[in-house]
C-alpha positions as CSV (number, residue, x, y, z in Angstrom):
1,X,-35.7,-30.3,-0.9
2,X,-38.5,-29.8,-3.4
3,X,-39.3,-26.1,-4.2
4,X,-42.5,-24.8,-2.7
5,X,-44.3,-21.7,-3.9
6,X,-46.2,-19.6,-1.3
7,X,-49.2,-17.6,-2.6
8,X,-50.7,-14.7,-0.6
9,X,-54.2,-13.7,-1.8
10,X,-54.8,-11.3,1.1
11,X,-51.8,-9.8,3.0
12,X,-49.5,-6.8,3.1
13,X,-48.4,-7.7,-0.3
14,X,-50.3,-10.0,-2.7
15,X,-48.2,-12.3,-4.8
16,X,-46.1,-15.5,-5.0
17,X,-43.1,-15.9,-2.7
18,X,-40.3,-18.4,-2.9
19,X,-39.5,-18.9,0.8
20,X,-41.6,-19.2,3.9
21,X,-40.0,-16.2,5.7
22,X,-40.9,-13.9,2.7
23,X,-44.5,-15.2,2.8
24,X,-44.6,-14.9,6.6
25,X,-43.7,-11.2,6.5
26,X,-46.9,-10.5,4.4
27,X,-49.3,-12.3,6.7
28,X,-48.1,-12.1,10.3
29,X,-50.5,-9.9,12.3
30,X,-52.5,-9.2,9.1
31,X,-56.2,-9.5,9.8
32,X,-57.9,-11.9,7.4
33,X,-54.8,-13.1,5.7
34,X,-55.2,-15.7,3.0
35,X,-52.3,-17.9,1.9
36,X,-51.4,-21.4,0.8
37,X,-48.3,-23.3,-0.5
38,X,-48.3,-25.1,-3.8
39,X,-45.9,-27.4,-5.6
40,X,-45.9,-25.3,-8.8
41,X,-45.6,-21.6,-9.6
42,X,-48.6,-21.7,-11.9
43,X,-50.9,-23.0,-9.2
44,X,-49.6,-20.4,-6.8
45,X,-50.3,-17.6,-9.3
46,X,-53.8,-18.9,-9.9
47,X,-54.5,-18.8,-6.2
48,X,-52.9,-15.4,-5.6
49,X,-54.6,-13.7,-8.6
50,X,-57.9,-15.6,-9.1
51,X,-59.7,-12.8,-10.9
52,X,-57.0,-12.0,-13.5
53,X,-55.1,-15.2,-14.1
54,X,-55.3,-15.1,-17.9
55,X,-55.4,-18.2,-20.0
56,X,-54.3,-18.7,-23.6
57,X,-57.8,-17.9,-24.9
58,X,-57.4,-14.3,-23.8
59,X,-54.4,-13.6,-26.1
60,X,-56.4,-11.3,-28.3
61,X,-58.5,-9.6,-25.6
62,X,-57.2,-6.0,-25.2
63,X,-58.6,-6.0,-21.6
64,X,-56.8,-9.1,-20.4
65,X,-53.9,-8.6,-18.0
66,X,-50.4,-8.0,-19.4
67,X,-47.4,-9.7,-17.8
68,X,-44.3,-7.6,-17.6
69,X,-40.8,-8.6,-16.5
70,X,-38.3,-5.9,-15.5
71,X,-34.6,-5.8,-14.6
72,X,-31.6,-3.5,-14.3
73,X,-27.9,-3.9,-14.7
74,X,-24.8,-2.2,-13.2
75,X,-21.4,-3.0,-14.7
76,X,-18.6,-1.3,-12.8
77,X,-15.5,-0.2,-14.8
78,X,-12.1,1.1,-13.8
79,X,-12.0,4.6,-12.4
80,X,-15.3,4.3,-10.7
81,X,-17.3,4.3,-14.0
82,X,-20.7,2.6,-13.7
83,X,-22.4,1.3,-16.9
84,X,-26.1,1.1,-16.1
85,X,-29.0,-0.3,-18.1
86,X,-32.7,-1.2,-17.9
87,X,-35.0,-3.5,-19.7
88,X,-38.6,-4.8,-19.7
89,X,-40.5,-7.5,-21.6
90,X,-44.3,-7.6,-22.0
91,X,-46.5,-10.6,-22.8
92,X,-50.2,-11.1,-23.1
93,X,-51.3,-14.7,-22.4
94,X,-47.8,-15.9,-23.1
95,X,-47.3,-14.1,-26.4
96,X,-44.6,-11.4,-26.5
97,X,-46.2,-8.0,-27.4
98,X,-43.3,-5.6,-26.7
99,X,-39.8,-5.3,-25.2
100,X,-37.5,-2.3,-24.7
101,X,-34.2,-1.4,-23.1
102,X,-32.1,1.7,-22.5
103,X,-29.4,3.4,-20.4
104,X,-30.9,6.8,-19.8
105,X,-30.5,6.8,-16.0
106,X,-30.8,10.2,-14.4
107,X,-27.4,11.4,-13.1
108,X,-28.7,11.9,-9.5
109,X,-30.0,8.3,-9.5
110,X,-26.8,6.5,-10.6
111,X,-25.7,6.0,-7.0
112,X,-28.5,3.5,-6.7
113,X,-26.5,1.3,-9.1
114,X,-28.5,-1.6,-10.5
115,X,-31.6,-0.6,-8.5
116,X,-31.7,2.6,-10.6
117,X,-31.9,0.5,-13.7
118,X,-34.7,-1.6,-12.2
119,X,-36.7,1.5,-11.2
120,X,-36.3,2.9,-14.7
121,X,-37.5,-0.4,-16.2
122,X,-40.7,-0.1,-14.2
123,X,-41.2,3.6,-15.1
124,X,-40.6,2.9,-18.8
125,X,-43.0,-0.1,-18.7
126,X,-45.7,1.9,-17.0
127,X,-45.3,4.8,-19.5
128,X,-45.6,2.3,-22.4
129,X,-48.7,0.9,-20.8
130,X,-50.2,4.4,-20.5
131,X,-49.5,5.0,-24.2
132,X,-51.1,1.6,-25.1
133,X,-54.1,2.2,-22.8
134,X,-53.2,-0.9,-20.8
135,X,-54.6,-0.5,-17.3
136,X,-53.9,-3.9,-15.7
137,X,-50.5,-5.6,-15.5
138,X,-48.8,-8.3,-13.5
139,X,-45.2,-7.1,-12.9
140,X,-42.4,-9.6,-12.2
141,X,-39.4,-8.2,-10.3
142,X,-36.6,-9.4,-8.1
143,X,-35.8,-6.4,-5.9
144,X,-38.2,-5.9,-3.1
145,X,-38.1,-2.1,-3.1
146,X,-39.8,-1.9,-6.5
147,X,-43.1,-2.9,-4.8
148,X,-42.4,-1.7,-1.3
149,X,-41.8,1.9,-2.2
150,X,-45.1,2.5,-4.1
151,X,-47.1,0.5,-1.5
152,X,-45.5,2.5,1.3
153,X,-44.1,-0.7,2.9
154,X,-40.7,1.0,2.8
155,X,-39.9,4.6,3.6
156,X,-38.7,6.5,0.6
157,X,-35.5,8.3,1.5
158,X,-34.3,9.9,-1.7
159,X,-35.9,12.1,-4.3
160,X,-35.5,9.3,-6.9
161,X,-37.4,6.7,-4.9
162,X,-40.0,9.3,-3.9
163,X,-40.6,10.3,-7.5
164,X,-40.7,6.7,-8.6
165,X,-43.3,5.8,-6.0
166,X,-45.6,8.7,-6.7
167,X,-45.3,8.2,-10.5
168,X,-46.4,4.6,-10.2
169,X,-49.2,5.4,-7.8
170,X,-50.6,8.2,-10.0
171,X,-50.1,6.2,-13.3
172,X,-53.6,4.8,-13.5
173,X,-52.1,1.4,-14.1
174,X,-53.2,-1.3,-11.7
175,X,-50.2,-3.5,-10.8
176,X,-50.1,-6.9,-9.3
177,X,-46.6,-7.3,-7.9
178,X,-45.0,-10.7,-8.3
179,X,-41.6,-11.3,-6.6
180,X,-39.3,-13.6,-8.5
181,X,-36.0,-15.1,-7.5
182,X,-33.1,-13.6,-9.4
183,X,-31.2,-16.0,-11.7
184,X,-33.6,-18.8,-10.9
185,X,-33.9,-20.0,-14.5
186,X,-37.1,-18.2,-15.4
187,X,-36.7,-17.6,-19.1
188,X,-38.4,-14.2,-19.2
189,X,-36.3,-13.0,-16.2
190,X,-33.2,-14.2,-18.0
191,X,-34.3,-12.3,-21.2
192,X,-34.6,-8.9,-19.4
193,X,-31.4,-9.6,-17.4
194,X,-29.6,-10.0,-20.7
195,X,-31.3,-7.0,-22.3
196,X,-30.4,-4.8,-19.4
197,X,-26.7,-5.9,-19.7
198,X,-26.8,-5.1,-23.4
199,X,-28.2,-1.6,-22.7
200,X,-25.5,-1.0,-20.2
201,X,-22.8,-1.9,-22.6
202,X,-24.4,0.3,-25.3
203,X,-23.9,3.2,-23.0
204,X,-20.1,2.7,-23.3
205,X,-20.3,2.3,-27.1
206,X,-22.2,5.5,-27.4
207,X,-19.4,7.3,-25.5
208,X,-21.6,8.0,-22.4
209,X,-19.5,6.1,-19.9
210,X,-19.4,8.6,-17.1
């Protein structure tokens, strides 16, 4: 069956979804919901984000929206050791403007495994945006909690997720959350996946494997 892309312009969460059940959760019993299905992801994004869907002519416009992909990695090792990493990639109108990776996961967050890396990727990306005076981003992620915690769609049960949500909400960076399917062949998602794995392995090489 040919892939459909479901775009929600008004709903509990705005964005592009890759299955009808995901889309349905954003619109059922939501007053004034606006949504449509499209044969391509580009058309779906243009519908979901009509005011900020940047074209190639905006590449040099400092006020144009920045697209950021994030990912985290967890690589279990013998003895219960977890190698964790995070990574993000930023593009403006298709042109890469920055990327970063690391493994500085707080000790009390390590039990969240790869989710800890994904949260750190968002926090690092937001901090970079603040330093660059970037105030509008479209953030591509594959774990639902990354958007559901800051938007209060999910209850925040740990200090780490609570701190994450409040940091994002107070950042001054307007975020359009775009859910992507993990390992779906998206080249940018594949890049941050690989970078996060590299960061996790660098943790071991630096001797910080506990």
